[in-house]
N, C-alpha and C positions, 0 to 999 in steps of 0.2 A: 306577626302575620302580615301578609300583604292583603289589604282590604279595599274593596271598591264600594263607594257609597254613591248611589244615584240620588239626585236632589241634594247634593253635598253642600251647596251654598245656601240652603234654606235655613229657616229659623231653628227647628229642632236638630237638623243634621249638623249645623255648624257647631252646636254645643256637643253633639255626639262625637264629631271629629276631634274637638278639643280633648275630650276624655280619652279617646282611643290613642291619640298622639301622645298624651301624657303617659299612657301605659306602654309606649314603645313600639306601636304598630306603624307600618308604612301604609300610606293612604293614597288612593286615587279618588279624587272628588269630581264627580261628573254632574253637570247641570246645564240646562239650556238658558238659564237666567230669565225665564219667563216670570217667575215669582221669586226666585232666589236672588241673592245680592252678593256680589263679589266682595263687598266690604266685610261681610260676615266672616270670610276666611282669609282675608289678606295677610293676617298675622301668621297663618299656617303655611300658605303656599310659597313663602320665601324660603322654606326649609327644603333640604335636599330630598328627604323621604316623604314629601307631600307633593302630589302632582294634581293639577287642575285640568280637566277636559271640558270644553264647552261643546255640548252635544245633547241631542234630544233622544230619549230612550225609544221613541217610536221608530227610529231608524236603527239599522244594524249596528251593533256595538263591537268594535274590534279592539281588543286589548292584547298586546304582544306579551306582556309579563304574565307570569304565573300569578293567579289570584286564589287565595285560600278561603276568603269569606266575602260574600256579597250582601250588602244592605240595599234593598230596593225601596226608596222613599219618594222617588220623583213623581210629583203631582201637585197641581194647585190644591190648596187645602183649606180654603175659606170660601163661604158662599159667594162673595163678590168675585173672588179670583176664578172660581170654577164656572160661574155663570158668564163671566166675561170671556172665558176661554173654554167653552164647553167641549168642542171636538178634541182639542189637545188633552183635556182632562180625561175624556173617555179613552183616548188612545194611550195615554200614559199608564192608566190602570189595566188596559187590556193588552194591546200590542207591546207596550213597554214591559209588562210583566212576562209575557212570552219570551221577549228578547233577552231579558236578564236571566230567566230560568234556563234558556238555551245556553247562555254563557256559563252559568253554574254547571250545567251538564258537561260542557266541553272542558272546563277547567277543573272539574271534580271538586268544586268549591261548596262549602256550606252556604246556606241562603236564609236570609231573614226578610220577610215581607212586612212593610209598614201598612197595616190595615187601620181601621178606624172604628170608633164607636158608632159612626154613621151607618154601619152595616146593620145596626139594630133598628134603624129608622125611628119612627115615633113609637117607642116600645109600649107594649101592653102588660109588661111585668117590670117590677122594680125591687131590688137592683137587678141589673142585667148580668147574668153569668154567661160563660163561654158556650154553654149548651143551648142558649136561647137563639132561635133562628131569625128573629127580627120581624118587623112590620114595615116594609119598604114599598113605596109607590114606584113601580118600575117605569112609569110614564111621567113622573112628576118633574118639577123644575130643578130638583136636586139630583135626579136619577143618574145624570152623567158621572157624578162622583160616587154616590152610594152604590149603584149597580156595578160600576167599574171595579170598585174595591171588592165587592162580593164575587165578581168574576175572578179577580186576582187571587182571592183565597181558593177558589175552585181550581184555578190553574196550578197554584202552588201545591195543593193536595194531590192533584193528578200527576204532576211531574215527580213528586216525591214517591208515590206508589209505583209509577211506571218505570222510573229510572233509578230508584233506590237513592234519591238525594236526601241529604239531611236538611230539612227545611223547618223554619220556625215562623210563626205569625204573631205579631203584636197588634192588638186592637188598642189604639191610642185614644184616650179620652181628652177632653178640653185641656190644653196645655198653654201656659202663658209664661212670659219672662222677657228678658232683653233680646233684641234682634228681631222681634216681631215687626211685620210691616204695619205702619201706623194707619194706613188707608185701606186695609183689606176687609174691613167690616167685622172683625172679630170683636166680641162684646167687651172684653177687658180693655183693649186699646181704645176702642170707641169711647168708653166711659172715661178713661183716664185723660185722653186728649180733651174731651169736652169739659171735664172738671178743671183741668189745669188752665183752660182758657175761659173759665167761668161761663161757658155756654150751656144751654139747656141740654140735659142728658136725655137721649132718645131711647125709650123702651118700646120694643115692638110687642104688641099684645098688652095684657094688663099687668105683666111682670110677675105673675104667680108661677110661671113655668120655672123649672129648676134645672140647674147644671151642677157639675162637680169639677172643680178647677185644680189642676196639678201644676205645681211649679216645674219649670223645665229641667232643673237639676234632678228632681225626683223622677221625672219621666225618663230621662236619659239613663239614670242609674238602673231603672227597671229594665230598659232595653238591653243594657250591657249585662245585667244579671241573666237575662234570657240567652244572650249570645254565648256567655261563658258556661252555661249549664249544659247538661246532657239531655235536655228536654227538646223534643222535636214535635211541638204541639202549638196550640193557639192559647194566648194569654191576654187578658185584660191588663192594661197598665194605665192607671189613673188614680185619682184621689176620691175615696167614697164619701167625703164630706159634702153633702148636698145642700145647696142654698138656693133661694129664689133669686131671680134677676133683680127684683126690687131690693133685696138685702145686699146684693153685690153693689148696686148703684149707691145705696146709703153708705156702705163701707168705704167706697172710693171717695165719695164726697167728704166724709169725715177725715180720711187719711190725707187728703189734699187741701183741707181747710177751704174748700170751694164754696162759692156762693151760687152754684148751679141749682136750678130747679129741675124737675122731671116732667117730660112730656111723653105722651103715649101715641103710637101710630099702629096701623093695622099689622097683624102678625102675618109674615110671609107664608105661602103655601108649604105644607108638609114640615113646618118647623116643629121639632119635637117638644112635647109638653114636659118631658121629664128625661133626665139622663143621669144615671148613677152606676158606677161599676161595682160589681161583686169581685173583689180581689182575693178571695179566699185561696184560689189556686196559686196565684203568684206568691202569696205569703207562705204557703205550705211548701211549694216545690222550688221556688227561687229564693226563698228567705228574703223577700223584698216587701217593703211597704213605704209609702210616702212619709216624710218626716217634717217637711216645711209647712208651717202654719200659713193659712191664707193671708192674714194681715202682714206677716213677714215677707212673703213672696210678693204681695202687692206693693209693699213699700219699696222693695228693690226695683220692681218694674216701673213704678212711678218715678223714681230717681232717674232711671234710664230714659224713659219717655221724655222727661223734662229736659235731659241733656240733648236729646234729638230735636226738640222744638226750639 
């Protein structure tokens, strides 16, 4: 197929592009490079059937080729990145989604929206299943991301019902691995960089809050399983292995043989206390579940971060 990926130079999308290219698809990778990195896809765009377009999805998208499938991933995706670029983040999730859905309508293409576990906000139920509507502060410091993604899901559902588009939504939970930005404030890279430098590891809050971490290969395989399925619905893709932030820090200190100690700072506003996906639906309907153990994925990520430092 001819496939368009917005946010194509980003962390997850560059791995997604690798897998799709290996499967023989032709790719158009579109990115404004606000948080994406051209180095992530340099090895791909030298090929004849991979094209790179530097473009912002909040502006009209003109594609002359026929496109059969559209992935809309374009957005800042970490707290530091979307708080540094709040309006762009808001527009990527709202205007960008409308623009890419309009393109799917014109091209009669199937469509997959990258949503996020952040649509659940600070959840009042655990684990979070796809039928949980969330607990989000619409005026909070993270709302430009959370609510833009919630709007994006509403827009996708509306276009699907109105124009009979085949649409799919993936709610991606915390994902880690090579090609992450080292300075974007995500907890895995923060801890690894600090541990490798034997600096104090900074935990916001008391560290009892939990997260569930999915290695990027597992996440991408789940996304592709949804793409290749006949399901036009919403799916959680993540790893249900829930650990505390304190446990994550201790694991990384041990894996890096670091001398780092741990310091605590105030928890940011609306930071979720708990995050764990219910992946029953993905296991049953997509025949997918994560297979990479946390220690194995962290070891690979540590090696990559070390090479970047």
